[in-house]
N, C-alpha and C positions, 0 to 999 in steps of 0.2 A: 775407744772410736764411738761420737756420737751416732744416738738410734736413729735407724734410716726412716726416710718420710714416708708414709702410706704417699699410694700411687691415685687419684680421684681425678673423674671427669669434669675438666672446670674451664673446657673452652667452647669459645659461642665457633661452630664452624662457615665458614667464608663460602661460598659456593652450591652450600645444602642449606643454606637459610635456617640453622635449628642451634639448639642450645643442649649442648649432650647430660644427659641429669646421670645417668650413672655409667661406668666401662662395663662396655660388650665388644669383645671383639666378631665382628661376621667375617671378617675374610676378604681378601684384595678382589676375589669373583665379586666380592656384591657392588664396589665400587661406582658411583653414579657419575660422568660427567657430564657438564653443561655447559658449551658453549658459550663465545658472549656474545656482543652485538658490536653495532659502531661506538667509536669511542665519544664519552663526554665530556672529555678537558676541554677547558674553557683557551681561549686561544689566545687573550689578551697577556699584556706585562712581559712579552717578550720584551729582552733588549744586547740579546745578543745571538749568532747565526749557532746552533749546535753541533751540525759537522763537516768536519773539514777536511774528513777524509782516514781511511784509516792507516795506522802503521803498520809495517809487514813484522813479522817475527814468528820464532816455535815457543812450545812450551819451554818448563823447567820451573825453578822458583825465583829465577830473578825476570823473568821472561814479562813482560806486559799486555800483551793478549792471548789470550787463550790458546791452544790449540786447534784448527779446522773442524769442521763435525765429521765425528767417525760414528758410522754403524754398532760398531763395536764397542764404543767408551759411553758413558754420560758427564756431564759437571755438573759438579756439586758445587754452589759459591754463596756466600755470607755475604751481608751491603748494610751496614748501620747507614741508612739514605737521610740525618739528622731533620729531627722536627717535621717525619713526613707526613702533611695536613695539608687542608685545602687551600693554604697561602703559597705552599710551595704549588698546587695544582692549578693556580693561574698563572703562573710560568712553562709561555708554552716550549720555550727554548731547551729548559731542566727540563719539560716532560718525556721532551723526544725522546735527551740523552739519557734518560734512565729507562724509557721504554728499550731503547737500543743494548743497552745495557745487559738489560734482564733476557734479552731473546738470546743473546750468547750464550746462556747458559739452561740447563734442563730443568735443574730444580735450585730455588734462588731461597735461602732466610730470610727475610727481612726482618730489622731491629728499627724501632724511635717511630713506630706511627703512632702518630699523638694527633689524634683530633675527637672530637666528641661527633663528628660527621662520619654516617658508617658507611657515603658512597666512595672513601677515598678510596680502598684498594677495589671497587668494582668497576669505578672510575679509568686507572690506572692497568687495572687490564685491559679492559677493552680499549685504551689507545693499545697497547704491545700488541693486543688482537687483529687493530686495525689494517695492520697488513698483510693480515690470510694466515696470520698465525694462530693456536687452539690452544691458549695457557688459559688455567685457572689458579683458584687457591682455596687456601684455610687459612683462619685469621683467631687468633684465642681472643681472650679478655683483657680489656683495660685494667692494669697493675701498677702499684709502687704505693707508698705510702702516703706521700703528698698529692695535691689536689692536680700535681701535672702529669696523668696516666700516659700508660705508653701501651701500646699490641704490637704482640709477633706476629709476624705471616709467616707463610709458606707460599709462592709463586712456580707453580711448576708447569713445564710443556707435554701436555695431556698428549703428545702423539708419541715423546718418550718414556714418559713416567709416569704411575699409576699411583695412587693414594689410596691408603685405606680408614676411610674415616671412619669407621671405627675405633680407630685405632687411636685418634688425637685425645689429647688430654692435657693439661695443666700439672705439672708437678704440686700437691698440697707440702705444703711448708706453715706446719700448725704454730711453728715456733718464731717465725717472723724472721728467718736466719736470713733471707733470701729479698734484698729490695720489690725485684722481679723476676719471679717464679717460675722457670724454661716451660716451654711449649714442647712440644713431642708427638710427634706424625711417624707412621710406618710406611713406607714406597716399595715402590718396584719396581724398577726397570723393564720398558716392553722391548718389543724384538725377540729373542729368545723366546723357545715355550715354559711355558709358567714353572714346571720344576727344575729348570734350568739358571732362571729370571734371578738376579744379584737383586737381595731385597737387603733392605735397610731402615736403621731410627734415623732420625735427627733429634738431637734434641740444642733449642734454639733459645741463646742466653746472650744476658743485657746485662752487666756484673756495676754497680752500684760503683764511681768512683773513687768512692768517700769510704770504699767497705771492700776493696778486693782483697787482700788475702782471707778477710774473715770468709768471706765468698769462695773464695777458690777452697775456701779448707773444707766445704759444706758439698761443691760441688763433685766431687769423688765418690761420698754416697751419692748422689743423685744419678750419676753412674753404673754405678751398682744397684742400685735400687731400676733403673730401667731397666738391664740387662736383668734383671729377676721377677719383671712384672706381670710372667706369667706366660708370654708371646714366644717364646724359647727362641728372639731374636741375638744374634753374638753382631752384627756388626751398628753396636751402635756411636753416635756421632757426635761429640759433642762442636759445635760451631758459633759464631758470633762475638760480640762485643766484647773482650774479656776486659778490658780495658788495663791491660801487662802483656808482655812479652813473655817468650816462651821458655824466657829462664825464670822466670819468678812465677812460679803453678805451682808454688809451695803444695800442699797435698796433693792437686791433681799432679802435680810432676816427678809425686813422690812413687805413682803405679807406673813401675819402670818398663812395663808393656807399649806403655802409650806413647803415640806415635802425633809430632805438629806436623802439617803439613806447608809449614812457613816456619823460618827460622830466623830470626833477627833481620825481618827485611820490616820495614819499615810500610802501614798498612793507614796511615794517616792522609789524607790532601799534600799537607805542609813536606809529607816526606822525612820524618825527622822522628817521631815514633812507632812501634809495635804494638795496636790496641787486640787486633782480629786476628783470631786462628777456624783453623779444620781441626781437631784432635780425634784421634781413633784409635784401637787397640792393634796394634803392627801384628801380631799376631793369628788375631783375629781378621781381621779387614785387607786380606789377600787379596780383595778386588782392588786395591789401588794401586796402579799404575807408576809411582814415580814423578808424576806432573801434575805439579801447582806454581799455582804464583799470583799474583797483584796485577787486576789491573788498572794503569795512572793515569787516569781520566785526560792531565793534559796533553799527554802523548799520543792516547789513541785518537782523540778528540781535537785535539789541536786547540785544545783551549788555554787562556792564561791561568793563573791562580786564581784571581776573582771572579773569572766562569767557572772552572773547579769549583771554587766554597759555595759559591750556589746552589750546584748541586748536591755535595755534603760537601763535610767533612775527614770523611773516612772514602775508603778505595775499594770496592772490590776487589774479594778475595774469591777462587779457589782451585779446585783441587779435582783429578780425573777419576772412574775406575771402571773397570768392565762391566759392562752389563750382564756377565756370565760369574754366577756363585761361585764361589771359591779363588776367580778371576779366570779360569779358563771354560773352554765350551766340553762337552764330557761327549765322548764317543760315544755311538749310539749302541754300544752294548753296556756300557756304564750309565743306561740313562734311567731312572725309575720308571718301570711297567716294561721297560721292550725288553726282549728278550735276544738274545744271540743268533741269530740265521742260522738253521742246518747246514750242515755243511755233507 
């Protein structure tokens, strides 16, 4: 088995506006959330109407829309937005659709932010918040072996989710085994008391399509390293654009306890390939409630294939989890720091 990666802080944290120089866990109670102002997205270049009404449906792996908002669940999503940069920002209809998609989820792992302009994510979050929502974001450094660099990002609803900004790091890859090293961040569901709330770590990844097998044979070590990074978090969720389906996960797939939220389900916009997934340990992450799916943009927003491809060549995917650690609310007597009333 190859040497596990040392885990080093190497992430530029969007919203916080600083570059983390060393690994320091400050705790979830240290989170500072900064709401954003009005949208700065340009409104030129729109060629089609973004919304035509939403389709109805329920959850499940084959369902198009995610289920309605539930105070006792959170929806975790992944979305490769495909060359997400200033050119896409200028397309009003595309950006309105992207903003509406993000509003359907509590935290979204985004891949393929590709721009030298640092304003792409701030402007996108401003647009998301233009309806009165309060999303924030964290973004990693530009990564890649070529001149075409990409960034990972997390966009999350601050009313539903907390982020521990001291936990954000890029996995170090001294042997250059990964084209784009994963971005890691720790989160906690809002709502329950801190000792009862679901805490989890997301590992955001976009594998190189030409090196899928090699990279999937490294990501099993990455998962183990993140789980052992000193924070004691057992709910480690790998999500993103894997460029492979759930039947070809190689060494990651050899971990018997791992579960894929999606199975044999197309996730590309053309509907003929499976690239994206959300993967976790079925025995440890008991907060997963069994609901997951692909949001199909064509049916959800009544788009033609050409219009949908303007948004992305990938569909958003999602999985649903309980807001309670362990998947259930603890009775009063079982809560940490609480004593059973005298009889």
